[in-house]
N, C-alpha and C positions, 0 to 999 in steps of 0.2 A: 687439299688443291684447288686452284680455280677451277671451275666449269665454264668459262667462256673468256674471251679476251678482255673484256669490261671488268672482270674481277681481279685481276691482277692487281697486288697492293701498290699505293701509290705513298710514298713517303719522301720528307727531305733529307738527302744526305748528310745534312748539318746535324741531323737528330737520331743518332743509333739508337736502336733498340735495347732497351734496359737489361735484357739477359742476355747480349750479345757476347761477352767475354766469357760467360760462365763454360759452355763447352770447350772453348780452346784451352782454358786452365785446366779443366780433366785431363784433356787430351796429352798436353804437355806433361802432366803428371805421370800419365801412362808411358810416354815415350822415354822420360827421364828413366823409368824403371826398366825398360826395354834395353835402354843403351847400357845399363849396368849390366845386365845380364848377357849382351851380346861381348861386352868386355871381359867378363869373367869366364865365358865360353872359350873364346880364342886368346886367353892370357897365354903367353909365350909361343902362341901360333901366329902364322901369318893371317890365318883364316882362308878363305874361297879366293884363290888365285887371280882370276880376271873377273872384269864386270860381269860378263856373260855368266861365269861359274856362280857369282852371287844372284844373278837373276834365277838361275835354274834351281839353287836352294831357296829363294824365295818362293817360288812355285809350290813346294813342297813341304814348305815350313810350317810347322805346327807351333802355336802360342802367340796370344794377341800382342801381348807388350813386346816382346823381341821381334815378332814379325813386322811390328810397325818401325822398330828401330832399324830394321834391315832394309826396308821399303825407303824409307829416311837416307839411309848409308848410299843405297842403289843411286837416287835420285842426285845425291850430292857428289858423287863420283863421276857420274855423267858429266855434270855440269863443269867438273873441272878438266874434262877431256879437250884435247884440240879439236879443230874443225874436222881436221881429217881423222883422228880418232874417232871423233863421232861417227862419221862417215862408215868407217870401218866396223864400229859396234852396231849401227843400224841393219849394216849388211848381214851382221851375224844373227840378230832378231829376225829379220825376215826369211833368212835361210833355216835356223835352227829353231824357230819357235813356231813354225808355221803349221798349218792343218797336215796331219798324218794321212796322206790321201789312201794308205793302205786299210787304215782302219775306217775311214769313211765307207769304203768299198764292201768291206766286210759288216758296216753296221747297215750298210742299205741291202745286201743280199739277205740279211736275218729279218729285215722289213717287209721286202718282197715277200719272204715266205711266210711270215706270218706278221700281220698288221695289228699290233698290240700297242697299249700305252708305253710298254716297257721297251720296246723295239724301236718307238717313235722317238721316245725320251734318249735312247741311246745314239739314235741317228744324230738328233740335234746337238748332243753331247760332242759327238765325234767332227761335226762342222764348225765348233767353237775352237779357233786355234789358241795353241798356250801363251800367244803375245797377248791377246784380250785377256786373259786370267791375269797375266802378270801387271797389266797397267789397271786393272781393277785394285789390285793390291796397292801399287803405286799411289793410286787416286785417294787410299784412306788415311793418307798423312797430309799435314798442312804443306801447302806448296804441289801436291800431287797433280791437281787438275791444271795448275798453270804451267808446269812441267811438261804435261802430255800435249797443250797447246804449241808450246814452244819446239817439242819435237815433230809435230805435225808441220809447224811453219817448215823447220828445216827440211823436211822430206820432200814437201811442195815445190822447194828451191832445188831438191835434188833429183829428182825422178826424171827430168829431161835427158840428166847424163847418165842416169843409173836406173833405167826403167825397171828392173828387179826389186827396186823399192816399193814398186807403185802397190802391190798388195799389203804392204805393212801400211802404207800411206792409207788405204781404202779400210783397213780395218781400225785404225785410230779416228777416221772421220766417222764410222759407224759409232763407236763409242762414244765420241763428242756429239753426236746427234741425240743419245740417249741421255747424255749428263745436262745438255742444255737444253732440254724440253722446256715448254714455257711454265711448268709447274716449280722450275727452281731459278726463275727469273725474280727480280724485283724492280718496279719501277720507280726511279728516283727523280725529284726535280732538282737540278743544280741550280744554285743561285750564288750569291757574292760570299755568303757567309757559309758556303760547303767548305770542308777541308782543303789546304793548299795543296795537298798531294793529289787531289782530285781534279782541282784547277789546271794544276799543272799539266796532268794528263788530257784534259779537254784541250788545251794549246797543242800539244804535241799531235794529238791523234785526229787533229780537224783535217780532212782530206778534201773539202769541196772548195771554201774560202778560206785561204790562210789566216790565221789569228796572229796578229802582229804584237805579241808581247800584252802584258797586262792591263793596260789603259784600254787596248782594244778588246780584250776579254770583257772587261768591267762594263765597256760600252754594251757588249752583247748581252749582259744579264741585267739590264736596267728595267724598269718597271713594266715597259711594254714590249718586253722579250721574255720569252721562256726558253728553257734548256732542259730537255730531258733525258734520261738514261736507263738503260737496262743494266743490272748488276747481277752477277751470279753469286749466290751464297758460300760457294768455297772460294771466291776470289774478290774480298771484300776489297770496295775503295778502288777498284781498277775497271771502269764502265766498258762494256761489251760493244755498244753502240748508242751513239748519243744523235739528239734531232733538236736543231735550232729553230724557232720559231719568232717571228716578228708579228707584232699587233698592229694592224693599220686599218686605215679607211681606203676600203676599195682593193682590188687586186693589183699589186704593182707590174710593173712591164720592165724593171730595169734594177739590178742588184746594188750597184753603187750607193744610192738613199738608203737602203737598208744596212748598208755596213759602215757608212759615215760616222765618225767619231763625233762630229760637230753638229749631228742633226738635231731637229726638235723633237724632245720626247714628248708623246702624247699620254693622254690619261688611258689608262687600260681598260676602263670602262667606259668609255667614248668609242673604242675602236670598234668596226663592224667584221674585220677579215682576221683571221689567224693564218701566215704564210709558213708554209714548211720550206725553209730557204737552203738547208744543209743537213743531209744526213751522213754520217760517218761509220763505218765499220772500224773498230779498233783494233784488231788482231788477226794479223795475216794467217795464224794458224786455225782460225774459224771459218776461213773460206768456204763458202758452199754449204753453210749451215745457217738458216736465214731465221732472224727473228724481228728484221724490220717491219713485217707485215703486221706483227703485233703490236709493234711500238706505235706506229702510225694511228692504228685504229684507237689503241688504248688512250694517246695523247686528244685525238678527237673527243671521246669521252669526257676526260678530265676537263679540255677548256669548255666544254657543253655544261659541264656541272659548275664550274669556278665562275665562268664570266657568260651570264646569260645574254650578254650583249653581242656576242660573237655569232653571225648567221652564214659567214663564208670560210669554207676550209680549203684552202688552194696551196700549191708550190710554185717556186720559182726555180725550175730546175735546168740543170746542163744539159745538152745534147752531145755526149761525149765523143760518139762514134762518126757524127755528121760532116765532118771535115775530110777523115778518111775515106768515107764513102764516096763524097763528090770526086777526090781525086783518083780513086780507082774504077769507079763504075763504068759500064759499057752502055754507051747512049743509045745504041741499036736495041739492047734489050728493054728500053723502057717504052712507055705509051708515046706517042708522037709529040703531044704538048710539053711532057717533062723532058724528054729528050732534047727537045729545042732549049729548055731552060737550062740543062747541064752544059749544052755546048756553049750557051752565052755566058753563064757562069766561070766556065774555065778561060774562055778568051777574055772576061774581065780579069780574073785572076791573073792571067800570065802577063797583060798589060799593066795593070795598076798596083799588083800586088794586094795585100789585105791590111795594110796597117791602117789606111786612111778611110774608114767607113763613110766619113761625111763626103767624099767625094763620089760614093755611088748614088745614082740617080734613082728616080722612084720604080722606073723598069726594072734595074738591077736589082734593088731591093726585093720588088715582088718576085722576080725569079729565085732569089734564095728562098724567099719563104714559102714558096709553092713547092721547092725542092725539099725544104726541111718537113713539110706536112707530109709529102709522099714517102719520105724517108722513114718518118715515125709510124705511119700507117701500111705501108705496102711492101716496104724491104724486109723480109722475114729470113730466118735461119732454116736450115733443114726441117727442124722440128715445128714449122709454121708460127714460131713466135716471134716478136719485132726482134730486129737486128741490135738495136740499141737496147744497151742493157738499162737504162735508168728508166726508159719505156717499159721494159719487160717488168720491172720492179712495181712501178705506180699501177699499170694497168691490171698485172695480177693481184694488186691489192684492192681493187675495186675503184679506181680513179677514172675519170675520162681527160681527153686532151681537150682543153678548152680555147688555149691561144698562142699563137708562135709570136715571140718578142724581138724585134730587129735591134740590134746594139744594145742587148740587155747586160752584156757583161764584155767589156772592151779590155779586161786585164789581159796580161801576155798569156794566163792560163786559157781564158774563154776564148781568144782568138785563135789558140792552136787546137781547141777541141772544136769549135764550130763558127768559126769568125764571128763572135761575139754573140750569135743569137741563142736564146734559152724559150723555154716553153712551159707555159702556166698548166698544170694538171688540178683539176677539181676533185675535191672529195665531199660528195652531198651525202651527208648520213644516210638518208633514206634509200639511197641507190647503192650503196658500196657493197652490199651482199649481191645484189642482183648483178651489177657489172661484174663482179668477181666469177660468178657463176657463169655468165655467158662468154666470158674470157677463156676459161677452161673447159667448158662443155662444148662451145660452139666456135671457139677461135675469134670471137667478136670483139672488137676493139670499139670502145665507149669514147666519143667525141662530139664536140660542139657541130653544127650546121656549118659554121665557117671553116672549121678545119677540114670536113668531109668536102666541102666545096673546093678548097684549096688543093687537098690531095689527089681528088678523084675527079675535078672538075675537066672537060673534054674541050 
């Protein structure tokens, strides 16, 4: 298992490991034997009646081969249910496979009376709900991890209307955190020679700047571009998160030149800057389970090793919450200079709208840039972290806010997010860990002097 982020192995997804097929073949042989055992055991019988009954049987089942086959059958049966039937089944899991409160209290009483290894072990066991044991068994078969991720995705969509499912969702989240720790992740470089199935998923999963078909994807995988993804050993060929990188000269202030299909391709060994312009999480069922911080740090190290000419590591990032904040913020709650900017911005937007950025004069542009800097640096959640989700991500990973970019993304999506404004974050290799520690220990936001002046100038 790797000892640090920089030791996560990197390989090309187009070159699979030579021994990769071996274990799946063995497992399939065991499963085939187990399926035969189940068929023989249930010959002439219907077997356990409901899916919940089969889950209960799996919890107490002995026998590796038949147990794997039973787990496989549980997953298959769940996937064949209608959405309403799935919701009903998940409700049964939440109720009937939860922690036994009485058993917890008894174990706690015994621990309180006599604090030994035996009583603490019993207490820990009582706090581990049967549903976790169930999903650990399901995870042992091919497709089990993927099925668990999909079930959590379904739960996340249901908990608003079915709060009783929140406990089950939390249990699965904890399991997935354990299963998706960095020791089980593999960093792959995606290129044009990668399998078509992987490339199709990159097009499908891209969440920041839409990929418009194969020509667009090919453009993003040319020699002055890089794409890296994390994969999990139990979900081969399906990325968990991926990062797109542009090799440029200088830090760009607009995204259109990076995405242009007819752009001039530069020599990768002549570039001096690596621009992280898009990072996409691929599975909604893994929401809240972060591997992005490992990904960026690892990619920085890979690029430093492969391309000694790269001196600058930067992003061109969206500011997804900025427009919503401007539309809803209370001017009276801001420092006087920023409240004046807010009122001016709203007056301008009410009169001119947001479609024609070229019609905005220098004063208007400056007001929006100052507001964006204030929003990124000073506007916080209740936990004192930045309100903007992308800012939280990069600052927590050790980046610093370097520059606000006016009219950087004038696409429909860019206008909806932040009236076309974007931001450059800088990853300075020698400062990454220091910035990370200061952010979490003291709530300190790393930023350039120009951003500090824009955000806090009076």
